[in-house]
Structure formats: structure tokens, C-alpha cells
Backbone bond lengths (Angstrom), bond angles and torsions (degrees), N, CA, C in turn:
res aa  C-N    CA-C-N  psi(-1)  N-CA   C-N-CA  omega(-1)  CA-C   N-CA-C  phi
1 M - - - 1.456 - - 1.535 109.03 -
2 R 1.312 116.20 136.32 1.455 120.93 179.42 1.524 108.32 -135.26
3 I 1.328 115.98 122.52 1.458 122.53 180.00 1.520 107.82 -132.77
4 N 1.339 117.60 123.95 1.465 122.61 179.66 1.529 111.45 47.43
5 D 1.328 116.04 47.16 1.459 121.01 -173.45 1.527 113.07 -90.50
6 N 1.324 118.26 -4.68 1.470 120.89 177.19 1.527 108.31 -86.02
7 L 1.329 116.20 102.30 1.459 121.40 -174.27 1.516 112.79 -81.52
8 T 1.310 118.55 1.45 1.463 121.52 -179.10 1.523 112.55 -94.36
9 V 1.335 117.80 -3.21 1.464 120.99 -178.48 1.527 109.64 -121.08
10 P 1.340 117.87 148.54 1.465 119.75 177.07 1.524 111.13 -69.18
11 V 1.332 115.61 146.81 1.464 121.62 179.11 1.523 108.45 -131.34
12 I 1.315 116.06 130.65 1.466 122.39 174.74 1.523 107.03 -129.16
13 V 1.323 116.60 122.51 1.462 121.87 -176.66 1.518 109.41 -131.30
14 Q 1.339 117.48 126.67 1.462 120.44 170.73 1.522 107.13 -86.43
15 A 1.320 116.08 85.88 1.464 120.69 -171.38 1.518 112.62 -62.28
16 G 1.333 117.55 -27.77 1.452 120.42 179.34 1.514 113.56 -62.23
17 Q 1.324 117.50 -13.85 1.465 121.54 178.86 1.528 112.65 -100.98
18 L 1.327 117.48 -2.91 1.460 120.19 179.72 1.525 110.76 -79.34
19 P 1.320 117.96 149.54 1.474 119.76 175.75 1.525 110.32 -71.33
20 W 1.329 115.17 152.90 1.455 120.89 173.57 1.523 108.92 -83.48
21 T 1.330 116.24 137.65 1.458 120.84 174.83 1.524 108.67 -117.91
22 Q 1.309 116.13 144.60 1.457 120.99 -175.18 1.524 111.16 -75.25
23 S 1.320 115.62 139.92 1.462 121.30 174.14 1.529 108.49 -92.86
24 P 1.334 118.58 176.99 1.465 119.25 176.85 1.529 114.35 -65.19
25 A 1.345 117.76 -16.79 1.464 120.80 -179.22 1.531 110.04 -97.27
26 A 1.322 116.96 131.72 1.467 121.36 179.85 1.521 110.51 -59.74
27 G 1.327 115.86 132.67 1.462 120.97 177.34 1.518 114.60 84.04
28 V 1.335 117.83 0.68 1.466 121.51 179.27 1.530 108.42 -115.30
29 D 1.330 116.20 114.41 1.459 122.50 -178.32 1.516 109.88 -118.45
30 R 1.337 116.78 163.66 1.453 118.75 -176.89 1.521 112.18 -148.35
31 R 1.333 112.89 156.19 1.453 122.85 170.96 1.519 106.41 -114.74
32 M 1.305 117.42 117.01 1.453 121.97 -172.87 1.527 110.41 -89.66
33 L 1.333 115.77 124.94 1.457 122.09 -179.49 1.521 112.14 -103.25
34 F 1.317 116.31 -40.28 1.461 123.05 179.51 1.516 107.03 -144.80
35 R 1.336 115.84 137.80 1.466 118.17 -178.83 1.519 110.28 -160.72
36 I 1.325 114.74 133.16 1.457 122.70 168.82 1.515 106.01 -132.33
37 G 1.316 116.89 103.48 1.453 121.22 -178.28 1.511 111.27 127.22
38 D 1.319 115.27 175.95 1.460 121.30 -178.04 1.534 109.35 -93.89
39 E 1.348 118.43 -118.60 1.465 117.85 -178.70 1.525 110.99 -73.42
40 V 1.329 117.33 -34.56 1.466 121.19 168.49 1.524 105.86 -93.94
41 A 1.347 117.30 115.27 1.455 119.43 -170.47 1.521 111.07 -155.17
42 R 1.329 115.09 153.49 1.460 119.19 160.90 1.520 104.65 -71.96
43 A 1.316 116.11 121.61 1.461 117.23 -170.22 1.521 111.52 -151.55
44 T 1.322 114.43 145.64 1.459 122.83 169.04 1.522 106.28 -126.16
45 S 1.336 116.35 126.78 1.463 119.98 -172.07 1.526 110.65 -147.61
46 I 1.329 114.89 156.91 1.466 122.64 162.29 1.524 105.58 -97.11
47 V 1.332 117.47 126.94 1.461 121.44 -176.07 1.524 109.39 -121.98
48 R 1.332 115.34 132.88 1.470 121.81 -178.85 1.525 109.66 -114.61
49 Y 1.330 115.45 125.08 1.460 122.22 175.16 1.533 108.88 -102.11
50 A 1.321 116.91 121.80 1.462 120.67 173.20 1.535 108.67 -70.35
51 P 1.328 118.47 158.26 1.470 119.49 175.68 1.525 111.29 -53.15
52 H 1.330 115.74 138.64 1.475 124.44 177.11 1.527 112.58 67.86
53 S 1.322 117.79 21.22 1.470 119.75 179.40 1.525 110.09 -99.85
54 A 1.328 115.14 159.90 1.464 121.30 -179.86 1.516 108.99 -153.30
55 F 1.319 114.97 157.61 1.456 121.90 175.10 1.523 107.06 -111.72
56 P 1.327 118.86 140.27 1.472 119.52 -177.27 1.527 112.19 -59.51
57 R 1.328 115.04 156.31 1.463 119.78 176.79 1.521 110.27 -54.30
58 H 1.333 115.05 136.14 1.454 119.94 177.62 1.522 109.42 -148.75
59 T 1.322 115.29 155.01 1.459 122.33 177.16 1.518 108.91 -101.91
60 H 1.323 116.58 137.77 1.462 122.29 -178.52 1.521 109.32 -85.91
61 G 1.316 116.06 90.16 1.462 119.64 -178.73 1.508 112.70 -65.06
62 G 1.335 116.37 -30.89 1.459 120.28 -178.54 1.507 113.64 -121.34
63 G 1.361 116.56 16.29 1.454 120.52 178.65 1.516 112.64 86.05
64 E 1.334 114.35 158.57 1.470 121.80 -178.96 1.520 108.59 -144.76
65 E 1.322 115.72 131.79 1.464 122.43 179.14 1.527 107.79 -123.50
66 I 1.341 116.89 131.49 1.468 120.43 -171.34 1.523 110.93 -135.44
67 V 1.330 115.57 140.01 1.461 123.77 165.62 1.524 106.94 -120.36
68 V 1.328 117.60 128.45 1.464 121.27 178.02 1.525 107.97 -86.66
69 L 1.325 116.62 118.04 1.462 122.13 -174.76 1.523 112.87 -88.70
70 D 1.331 117.39 -41.54 1.465 120.15 175.53 1.523 108.88 -154.99
71 G 1.327 115.76 162.41 1.454 120.78 -178.28 1.521 111.69 73.46
72 V 1.328 116.07 -158.19 1.458 122.60 179.90 1.519 109.12 -129.20
73 F 1.310 115.94 116.27 1.459 122.69 174.86 1.528 107.69 -86.80
74 Q 1.334 116.84 144.28 1.462 120.11 -174.57 1.523 111.06 -138.65
75 D 1.317 115.84 153.84 1.452 122.60 163.26 1.526 107.09 -149.26
76 E 1.331 116.76 -173.38 1.456 119.24 -175.67 1.529 113.09 -67.64
77 H 1.343 116.44 -9.39 1.462 120.34 -179.66 1.522 112.88 -93.71
78 G 1.346 118.27 -15.18 1.456 118.43 -179.90 1.513 113.38 157.62
79 D 1.334 114.73 -173.49 1.457 123.62 178.94 1.527 108.41 -110.17
80 Y 1.334 115.50 141.98 1.451 121.09 -176.63 1.533 108.96 -130.12
81 P 1.330 118.10 100.39 1.471 120.13 -178.68 1.519 111.97 -74.73
82 A 1.324 115.40 170.81 1.464 121.56 178.22 1.525 109.61 -52.25
83 G 1.325 115.61 136.27 1.453 121.14 -177.03 1.513 113.23 97.83
84 S 1.342 117.71 -3.86 1.462 121.08 176.64 1.528 109.97 -80.62
85 Y 1.323 114.49 150.95 1.470 122.06 177.26 1.517 107.81 -137.31
86 F 1.319 117.19 134.77 1.455 117.97 173.77 1.514 112.09 -152.19
87 R 1.336 113.03 160.19 1.452 123.30 -178.46 1.518 108.22 -127.09
88 N 1.314 115.90 120.69 1.464 122.11 175.47 1.521 107.45 -106.59
89 P 1.339 118.22 106.09 1.457 120.79 -174.46 1.521 112.90 -72.03
90 P 1.322 117.00 168.81 1.461 120.49 178.15 1.526 111.49 -52.74
91 G 1.337 114.73 135.16 1.454 121.27 179.29 1.502 114.86 100.23
92 T 1.346 118.28 -17.04 1.460 120.58 178.04 1.530 109.92 -80.97
93 S 1.330 116.01 160.91 1.465 120.56 179.38 1.517 109.36 -146.57
94 H 1.328 115.66 159.11 1.473 120.88 175.66 1.523 109.34 -167.63
95 V 1.353 113.89 175.22 1.467 122.04 175.06 1.531 106.81 -117.05
96 P 1.331 118.96 94.67 1.464 121.18 -178.89 1.523 111.80 -73.82
97 A 1.335 115.45 143.45 1.458 120.55 -176.53 1.525 109.37 -160.58
98 S 1.324 115.77 174.56 1.465 121.02 173.00 1.515 109.21 -155.36
99 E 1.319 116.21 117.50 1.467 120.70 -179.80 1.524 111.08 -69.87
100 A 1.323 116.87 -40.84 1.467 120.78 -176.53 1.520 113.29 -101.32
101 G 1.340 116.90 -7.16 1.456 121.12 -176.75 1.520 111.12 97.86
102 C 1.321 116.78 149.70 1.464 120.98 -179.72 1.526 109.74 -164.67
103 T 1.323 115.17 169.04 1.455 122.74 172.63 1.523 107.81 -129.93
104 I 1.334 116.38 134.57 1.459 120.51 -178.78 1.526 110.06 -132.66
105 F 1.319 115.00 158.44 1.462 124.10 172.18 1.520 106.07 -105.96
106 V 1.332 117.69 128.41 1.469 121.41 -171.77 1.529 110.85 -132.13
107 R 1.333 115.12 135.85 1.475 121.99 172.27 1.520 107.62 -120.90
108 L 1.334 117.12 125.69 1.464 123.08 -176.36 1.523 111.33 -120.66
109 W 1.336 115.71 145.73 1.462 122.65 174.84 1.524 111.54 57.27
110 Q 1.345 116.82 39.03 1.464 120.61 178.97 1.527 111.88 -126.11
111 F 1.345 117.04 12.60 1.457 121.45 176.95 1.531 110.56 -79.59
112 R 1.321 115.02 151.21 1.464 119.64 167.97 1.527 108.82 -67.58
113 D 1.309 115.75 151.34 1.457 120.45 -178.67 1.528 111.50 -59.64
114 G 1.350 117.68 -34.14 1.457 120.46 -177.59 1.509 115.11 -92.29
115 D 1.323 118.90 4.14 1.469 122.17 -177.35 1.518 109.39 -83.01
116 R 1.336 116.32 111.92 1.461 120.98 179.98 1.523 111.85 -124.67
117 D 1.345 117.33 18.03 1.462 120.88 179.80 1.521 110.23 -80.74
118 Q 1.340 116.39 119.59 1.463 120.14 173.90 1.519 107.81 -96.16
119 I 1.318 116.06 120.61 1.459 122.32 -172.97 1.518 109.44 -122.40
120 V 1.336 116.95 132.84 1.457 122.27 172.25 1.522 107.50 -128.33
121 R 1.315 116.96 119.99 1.462 122.49 176.51 1.524 108.23 -117.56
122 R 1.312 116.35 114.80 1.459 120.22 172.04 1.524 108.59 -74.31
123 P 1.342 118.35 167.32 1.462 119.87 -179.76 1.524 112.11 -52.39
124 A 1.324 115.61 131.08 1.466 125.07 178.13 1.522 113.20 76.54
125 E 1.351 119.35 0.23 1.453 120.53 175.74 1.526 110.22 -84.19
126 G 1.318 116.21 145.73 1.450 122.56 -179.59 1.511 109.24 142.51
127 R 1.320 116.05 -166.48 1.461 121.40 -177.85 1.519 109.40 -112.08
128 Q 1.320 117.26 121.24 1.455 120.99 177.51 1.516 110.06 -67.82
129 R 1.336 115.45 131.97 1.446 122.12 177.86 1.523 110.41 -120.04
130 E 1.327 115.79 160.11 1.460 120.35 176.75 1.521 108.85 -62.96
131 P 1.337 118.08 121.20 1.474 118.40 -178.76 1.518 111.81 -70.29
132 R 1.318 114.50 147.80 1.458 120.94 177.22 1.526 109.52 -71.75
133 S 1.316 117.56 168.74 1.463 121.96 177.67 1.528 109.69 -58.44
134 G 1.325 116.71 130.02 1.453 122.28 -178.96 1.511 113.87 92.52
135 A 1.344 116.97 -8.43 1.465 120.97 -179.43 1.522 110.38 -105.12
136 A 1.328 115.29 148.22 1.457 121.05 176.93 1.518 111.89 -91.34
137 S 1.339 116.99 -30.66 1.460 119.92 -178.29 1.522 109.53 -157.73
138 A 1.335 114.81 158.33 1.473 121.80 177.32 1.522 107.37 -144.19
139 L 1.323 116.54 121.14 1.456 123.13 -179.73 1.522 108.44 -113.92
140 E 1.326 116.30 112.35 1.462 120.30 179.93 1.520 109.77 -79.77
141 L 1.330 116.21 124.75 1.454 122.44 -178.31 1.517 112.26 -95.84
142 F 1.338 116.46 -32.87 1.459 120.75 -174.93 1.514 109.33 -162.67
143 D 1.344 115.97 137.81 1.455 121.46 172.49 1.527 107.92 -155.01
144 D 1.335 116.22 117.50 1.462 120.62 178.68 1.522 111.75 -118.90
145 G 1.346 116.74 14.94 1.450 120.94 -176.85 1.513 113.69 89.41
146 F 1.340 116.70 -19.86 1.460 121.63 178.71 1.528 111.59 -102.70
147 E 1.330 116.54 -26.76 1.459 120.55 177.02 1.519 109.59 -152.43
148 N 1.315 114.87 151.06 1.456 122.56 178.28 1.518 107.76 -125.46
149 V 1.334 116.49 127.19 1.463 121.73 -176.09 1.527 108.52 -123.77
150 R 1.320 116.66 132.14 1.462 121.27 -175.06 1.526 111.71 -141.06
151 F 1.326 115.00 157.03 1.456 123.66 157.53 1.520 105.85 -102.24
152 E 1.329 117.12 130.08 1.457 120.43 175.63 1.521 109.67 -127.69
153 S 1.325 115.51 146.24 1.461 122.28 175.00 1.519 108.02 -112.48
154 W 1.331 116.24 119.12 1.458 121.84 -176.92 1.526 109.91 -104.78
155 M 1.325 116.69 138.96 1.459 122.46 -170.17 1.532 112.63 -75.80
156 P 1.345 116.52 150.36 1.468 120.32 179.14 1.523 112.03 -55.43
157 G 1.332 116.04 133.20 1.454 122.02 176.31 1.510 115.50 72.94
158 S 1.323 118.02 2.13 1.466 119.82 -175.20 1.525 111.61 -81.04
159 S 1.325 114.58 153.32 1.466 121.57 170.18 1.519 107.22 -99.23
160 V 1.333 116.10 128.33 1.458 121.16 -175.58 1.526 108.74 -122.87
161 A 1.327 115.55 132.69 1.458 121.49 176.79 1.525 108.73 -118.71
162 V 1.320 116.26 132.21 1.464 122.23 177.35 1.523 107.14 -124.47
163 E 1.329 116.37 115.82 1.454 119.80 178.18 1.532 109.40 -70.63
164 N 1.321 116.14 162.28 1.463 118.99 -168.65 1.528 110.75 -147.13
165 A 1.324 115.51 87.14 1.456 119.93 179.44 1.526 112.49 -89.47
166 R 1.361 117.16 -25.36 1.466 119.96 -172.88 1.518 114.28 -115.51
167 G 1.335 117.24 -25.57 1.456 123.84 -170.84 1.517 108.07 133.24
168 L 1.318 116.82 144.90 1.461 121.93 -178.46 1.522 110.44 -132.26
169 E 1.327 114.82 142.54 1.458 121.40 172.26 1.527 106.93 -136.70
170 M 1.330 117.17 137.34 1.453 121.04 -176.18 1.522 110.16 -140.59
171 L 1.326 116.21 141.21 1.458 122.31 172.35 1.520 107.84 -126.73
172 I 1.328 116.72 131.17 1.465 120.78 177.01 1.521 108.34 -82.39
173 L 1.326 115.32 124.58 1.461 122.02 -179.16 1.524 111.88 -93.88
174 A 1.326 116.47 -36.04 1.471 121.52 -179.29 1.515 108.38 -157.35
175 G 1.352 116.40 156.95 1.448 120.85 -179.88 1.518 111.69 80.36
176 S 1.327 115.82 -153.57 1.464 120.61 -178.23 1.520 109.41 -155.44
177 L 1.315 114.95 160.28 1.458 120.61 173.72 1.520 108.96 -155.23
178 S 1.322 115.04 162.55 1.458 121.34 179.01 1.510 109.73 -118.12
179 I 1.329 115.27 137.72 1.455 123.03 172.04 1.521 106.01 -123.10
180 G 1.309 116.11 110.67 1.459 119.12 -172.71 1.519 109.09 62.10
181 D 1.333 116.43 -126.71 1.459 120.04 -179.07 1.529 112.15 -97.75
182 Q 1.328 118.06 11.54 1.455 121.10 -178.80 1.526 110.78 -106.77
183 T 1.320 115.90 127.87 1.463 121.90 176.30 1.518 108.73 -101.53
184 L 1.316 115.77 128.14 1.454 121.59 -177.22 1.517 110.77 -113.41
185 L 1.329 114.62 138.04 1.464 123.58 -179.88 1.525 108.44 -110.73
186 P 1.343 118.60 -179.22 1.461 119.36 177.31 1.530 112.37 -50.52
187 Q 1.319 115.38 140.33 1.461 126.92 -171.84 1.524 112.47 76.81
188 G 1.320 118.43 5.31 1.452 119.88 170.43 1.519 109.30 -66.72
189 W 1.336 116.29 133.04 1.471 122.24 -174.13 1.512 109.22 -124.71
190 V 1.333 114.85 135.04 1.463 121.57 -177.67 1.527 108.05 -130.20
191 R 1.335 116.60 136.25 1.465 121.85 174.24 1.524 108.30 -135.24
192 L 1.341 116.01 123.78 1.461 121.05 -176.46 1.520 109.73 -124.05
193 P 1.337 118.06 130.01 1.462 120.05 175.77 1.524 110.97 -68.10
194 A 1.318 115.72 159.40 1.459 121.71 -179.38 1.518 110.91 -53.37
195 G 1.335 114.87 139.97 1.457 120.49 178.37 1.507 114.23 93.87
196 Q 1.342 118.08 -7.92 1.456 121.31 179.08 1.534 108.57 -111.76
197 P 1.332 117.44 97.77 1.470 120.19 -176.77 1.516 112.24 -67.08
198 L 1.314 114.91 156.65 1.458 121.66 176.90 1.520 109.24 -92.55
199 R 1.317 116.33 129.22 1.461 122.45 175.24 1.528 106.96 -126.47
200 A 1.319 116.67 117.41 1.460 120.41 -174.43 1.525 110.19 -134.99
201 V 1.336 115.72 151.23 1.461 122.87 174.02 1.517 107.43 -121.57
202 C 1.318 116.93 123.86 1.464 121.59 -175.47 1.519 111.66 -79.97
203 G 1.329 114.81 150.96 1.449 121.32 177.11 1.516 112.51 -77.57
204 A 1.332 115.30 -171.57 1.465 121.03 -174.15 1.521 113.01 -65.61
205 D 1.328 117.80 -23.23 1.462 121.15 179.20 1.523 112.49 -101.22
206 G 1.327 117.47 7.58 1.446 119.83 -175.58 1.515 110.93 72.66
207 A 1.318 116.48 -163.94 1.462 120.64 -179.69 1.520 109.73 -154.09
208 N 1.322 115.98 136.27 1.456 122.41 169.39 1.522 107.26 -104.84
209 V 1.329 116.70 130.24 1.455 120.17 -173.79 1.529 110.94 -132.62
210 W 1.331 114.87 151.65 1.462 123.31 164.79 1.519 105.69 -99.87
211 L 1.335 116.36 130.64 1.454 120.18 -171.89 1.526 109.56 -133.85
212 K 1.332 116.48 127.49 1.465 122.09 177.13 1.526 109.55 -118.75
213 D 1.332 115.61 123.61 1.459 123.66 174.86 1.523 106.51 -105.55
214 A 1.335 117.13 104.12 1.466 122.04 -174.84 1.521 109.02 -170.65
215 P 1.333 117.83 160.25 1.465 118.49 171.19 1.522 109.93 -55.18
216 L 1.321 116.52 141.47 1.460 119.66 -179.18 1.521 111.57 -64.46
217 L 1.321 116.55 -26.45 1.456 122.27 170.32 1.531 106.51 -146.72
218 H 1.322 116.03 116.85 1.468 120.18 -177.48 1.536 110.51 -61.32
219 P 1.337 118.21 141.93 1.468 119.84 177.28 1.528 112.79 -57.16
220 D 1.343 116.53 -31.81 1.467 120.74 179.71 1.534 111.56 -106.15
221 V 1.334 115.70 35.64 1.468 120.27 178.99 1.533 109.92 -58.16
222 C 1.328 116.49 146.06 1.466 120.86 179.07 1.523 110.22 -55.17
223 Q 1.313 116.03 135.19 1.456 121.21 -179.56 1.527 110.67 -80.48
224 M 1.313 115.25 132.19 1.463 119.65 179.18 1.521 110.51 -79.13
225 P 1.343 117.56 152.42 1.463 120.14 177.97 1.530 111.14 -66.84
């Protein structure tokens, strides 16, 4: 299966309008944004857990990066409410579940081979950074010199520019913004190859975004089986 696999072209997807497709686990559905492979795949997805659902124990051969969008995501290590961010590096394992139901944003098999940092950020945890023009706040979640990951809050009606030397990926968490003639709502996903800056205009409620500044695929990305 191949979805949005051409990393040399910009991609804008209003994921909130995509149909849900069933995963192998009962009660766990997903909206696929990027995919190379079948059930084991390099993949970026929105995943929805119905109440009392769980996914079987699995090991992250290529790493897993998650943002909790709503509800409470859980595993045997703890509970992660909306606004949580974490990175499970290659070799880690868990049993993901949700007692009350939740929605998460997930990136699989996109870690560098040498990335072994396990990061858990509860809501509002991270390092405050100087916000860019048009932004009210910037919370740095992770930076290892190879990628920078942030939550940013952009002000209502503001024009925001994000330069792009390595590659950019963005997910809208709340509010709305426009890129060219396209208006994006929550779960709107944007991926831009290096050299193509992001230019956005925020809606009347502003926009909260998850933003990753990194190569769209690391040169030393974990090799799939």
C-alpha cells in the first residue's frame, strides 16, 4: 500500500473529512495520511480507539511517535490525556488501549536508526521558546539536532511564516488556518519538502498546531523487515 509516498511534493490533507478504516484490532480505526507498506509500514495516521478497545502488545521496530488529540490514551505504563506527546524508540513495546476512548496522531517506522531517546511530555510540559511572529506561544517538545518538534499557538487573524530548510510537517490541533485557497480545520495535515516555506493565515479563533522541522525521511531511517 502506498499513500502520499512522493516526498518531493507538498501534501495538504483535511484528515477530518477522510473515512475511517478498520484496523486489525476491534474498535480501533484509522485515517491514513502517509503509508509505505502493508500492516507493517512507514505510516502517519489518525487513529481512533473506541471505549474499552485495545491493540495487542507489539514492539516498535522502527519507533513510534504519538500526539493525543482527545480523550485519554493508555498503556501499562500510564494514562496520557489530550495534549500529551511521546516517543517510543525502536525496541520498546506496549499494549495501547483506551478505557473511555481517544483519538491520537501516530507516526511509525520514521525514527533514525540511532535514535533511542524515550520522551514523555504531559500536557504543557516542555521548554518554552520565543514565539515566532504571529504566534502567542511555542512549546518545544523534542530537539536532538536532527529534528525539532513543537506545539505552537498562533494568534487569531495572524499571518505566520515558517522557514523550511530540512522539511516540515504540521497537524492542526484546534482552530483553523488557510494556506493559499485551502482552509484547514482540526486534523488538517500538511507536509512540505525542504525549501518550500509554510505561509499560513489563521482564522478567527487562531490555531494550535503540532509542528515538526526535520527531513521528511531521515537518511538513516530504520530499515523495515
